[in-house]
C-alpha positions as CSV (number, residue, x, y, z in Angstrom):
1,M,-165.4,-19.1,-17.4
2,S,-168.6,-20.6,-16.4
3,L,-170.6,-18.1,-13.8
4,R,-169.8,-20.8,-11.1
5,E,-166.3,-20.9,-11.5
6,V,-166.0,-16.8,-11.2
7,A,-168.7,-16.6,-8.1
8,E,-165.4,-19.1,-6.4
9,L,-162.8,-16.9,-7.7
10,L,-164.3,-14.0,-6.0
11,R,-166.2,-16.2,-3.3
12,C,-169.3,-14.6,-3.7
13,N,-172.5,-16.3,-4.4
14,R,-173.8,-16.8,-8.0
15,S,-176.8,-14.3,-7.2
16,T,-174.0,-11.5,-6.4
17,I,-172.1,-12.3,-10.1
18,Y,-175.9,-12.3,-11.8
19,R,-176.4,-8.9,-10.0
20,M,-173.1,-7.2,-10.9
21,L,-174.0,-9.0,-14.7
22,K,-177.9,-7.4,-14.6
23,R,-176.3,-3.7,-13.5
24,Q,-172.9,-3.9,-16.3
25,E,-170.2,-4.0,-13.8
26,I,-168.6,-7.3,-14.6
27,P,-168.0,-8.5,-17.9
28,G,-169.4,-10.7,-18.8
29,F,-171.6,-12.7,-22.4
30,K,-174.4,-15.6,-23.1
31,V,-173.8,-18.3,-24.7
32,G,-176.8,-19.6,-25.2
33,G,-178.4,-19.0,-21.8
34,D,-175.3,-19.9,-20.2
35,W,-173.2,-16.6,-19.3
36,R,-169.5,-17.0,-19.6
37,F,-166.6,-14.8,-18.7
38,A,-162.8,-14.4,-20.2
39,R,-160.6,-15.0,-18.2
40,S,-158.3,-12.0,-19.0
41,E,-160.9,-9.8,-18.8
42,I,-162.2,-10.6,-15.3
43,D,-157.9,-10.4,-13.9
44,A,-158.4,-7.2,-15.4
45,W,-161.8,-6.6,-13.8
46,I,-160.4,-7.4,-10.6
47,T,-156.7,-5.4,-10.9
48,R,-159.1,-1.9,-11.9
49,R,-161.1,-2.7,-8.7
50,T,-158.6,-3.3,-6.6
51,S,-156.3,-0.2,-8.0
52,E,-159.4,1.9,-7.1
53,S,-160.3,1.2,-4.3
54,V,-156.6,1.6,-2.6
55,A,-155.7,4.7,-4.0
56,P,-152.8,7.0,-2.5
57,S,-154.5,10.2,-1.2
58,G,-157.2,8.5,-0.3
59,R,-158.8,8.8,-3.7
60,G,-161.1,6.0,-5.2
61,R,-162.6,5.8,-2.2
62,K,-166.0,7.4,-0.8
63,S,-165.9,8.3,3.1
64,T,-169.1,7.1,4.3
65,E,-168.3,8.0,7.7
66,H,-168.2,11.9,7.0
67,G,-170.0,14.0,5.5
68,S,-169.7,15.0,1.7
69,D,-167.1,18.3,4.2
70,G,-164.9,15.3,4.9
71,P,-163.0,15.2,8.2
C-alpha cells in the first residue's frame, strides 16, 4: 500500500503517517524514496491498537482525567 492509501484507510493526514513513521509507531518500509506498507502488517497493527484501547477492566488505557492515584 502507498502512504496515501494508508492515510485514507486510517482517515488521517499524510503528515500524521510521516510523523508515526519517524517515531516507528507504524510498520512501513521504503522502496527508493517512497514509503510502502504491507496490508497484512497494517491490519495487524490496527488490531493490536484496537485491542489495547478497549482492554477489559480499564487496562491498556491511561487515564488523563485523574492523577496517577486514579478515582
